[in-house]
N, C-alpha and C positions, 0 to 999 in steps of 0.2 A: 374519510375514504383514503385508501392507500393503493398505489399501483406498484407493481414490480418493474424495475428498470435496471439498466446497466449504464454507467457513466464512466467515460475515460477523461481523466484530467490530472491536474497537478495540485499537490497539497499547498494551501495558502498559509497554513500555520502548522507548527509542530504539534504532534499528538499530545493531548492532556489526559492523564489518567485520574479517575475519581472512583470513589466507592459509593455506591448508591444503596438504597434500602436492601436489607438482608445481606449486606457485604458483597453484592454483585459488582464486578468491575465494569466500569463504563469508560470508554476512550472516545474523545471527540476531536475533530479537526475540520478545517475548512477545505473545500475542494472547488477548483475553478476549471470549467470545461469550455474551451474556446473553439468555435466553428471557424474553419479556414476555407478559403476559396482560391482557386487558381484563376487569376485575372490579369490579362495582358502579359503573360509570361512570368508572373511572380505570384507567390503565395501571400495572401493578405488575411489578417484576422478580421472576422466579420462581427461576431457577437460572442460575449462570454456569459455563461450562466454560473452562478455561485451557489454552493450547497453547504449546509451544516451537516456533517456526517457524524453519526453516533454508532459505536460498535460495543457490543456487550460480551461478557464472560470470557471464554478462552480465546475467541477471535479478537477480542479487545486486547488481551494480554499480548497476543502475537503481533497485532498491529502496532502496539506501543513499542515492542522490542524491535520492530522491523522498519518502521516508517520515519521519514524525516521531511521537514518542510522542503518543497520544491520537487519532490519525487513524483514521477508520472505513474499513475495507478489506474486500474480498472476496478470499479466498485459496483457490486450488484446488491440490490436490496429494495426496501419499501420506500416509496416516495410519499412524502406528506407535505402538502402546501397549507400553511396556516396564515390567517390574517390576524394581526395583533394591534392592540391599542394601548399606549402607555404614556402618561404625562402629556396628554393632548396630541400625541403623535400617533400616526397609524402606519402600518407597513405590512409586508408579506414576507414570511420566512419559508424557505424551501429546505426541508429536512430530509435526509436520507438515512434510514436505519439499515446498516450494512449487514448482509448475510454472507457475503464473500468479498475478498479483496485480493488482488494480485498485481504484480508488476506489469507494465505495458512493455512487452518485449520488442516493440518497434524501436525503442530508444536505448536498449542495453541488453546485457546477458545476466541472468539470475540463476543462482543455485539454491535449491530447496533443501532445508535441513529440518527433519522431523523433530518434534519435541520429544522429551524423554518418555512421556506416557504412551504416545503412539508407537514408539520404537519397542517398548516393553510388551505391548499388546501383541506385537508381531514376533515375540520370542527373542528380541535382541536386548542388549543392555542399553542403558540411557546414553552411553558414550558412542553408540552406533556400531559396536562390534557385533558380528554375526549377521545373519539374514542375507538374502540374495536378491533383493527387489530392485537393485540398480540405483537406489537412492542413498545407500549408506556410504559414508566417506571412505575413500580409498578403494572402492570396488572397480572404478573405471579409471582410465588414464585422465590426467588433469586437463580440464578445459581451460581456455584463456581466463574465464572468470575465477576458477579455482586457483590458477597460478597467481592472479592478481590479488586474491584474498589471502594468500599465504603470507603476504607482507603486512597484513592487518585487514580488518574488516573495512570494506568500502562503503557499506550502508549500515543501517541500524541506529538505534537510539543509544547514545553513549550512557545514559542513565540506566539502561536495562541490564547492564553487566555482561561479562564475557561468556557466561554459560547460557544466556538467553537464546532461544531459537531466533534466527533471522534470515532474511533473504539477502544475499550478497551479490553485487554486480561489479563487473570490471568498470572502473571509472565512476562508480556510484550510479544509483538508480536515477532515472528521470531526465537528467539534463543531457540533451543530445550533444554529441561531439561537434566541433566546428564544421566538419565535413558533412554532417547531417543537417545543416541549416536549411537546405532546400526541401526537407521532408515535409509532405503535406499535412502531417498530423501534428 
């Protein structure tokens, strides 16, 4: 049985890309989601759930190009809880097959970059020229995230290459600035 859920948390491991049957791309990473409570004037961590996240096909490629260990994300998908037994040990695995992934904007600013195929479908070239949907580079004045990204990508997987689509955030995804230490999330 599987349930559809959305989880907000931090990557506990870097994304790992694999090719599975039929050449399908699969990307896996760990995700930790910690409940926080405001108790006696301070925020405290109450409980952490750990998930094994699997992402397939194009979403997997985008996740591999965009995510890094420690980043704060929102993952929606199918939850599967499995009991296992191996070498005399037993345990429970909580797996999440992602259907959507995005940055948690509570902790930073992100800029979306369409991949070449989506841009071409809309009548634009792969480099983002043309179109007026507001997402193409250079169509709007630079935001703080874009200004920060001009000096180099702040997020993304270095192994993915410079032409890979990625989400870019000022100061990097996920890690709150010191001034945000009191944030409840």
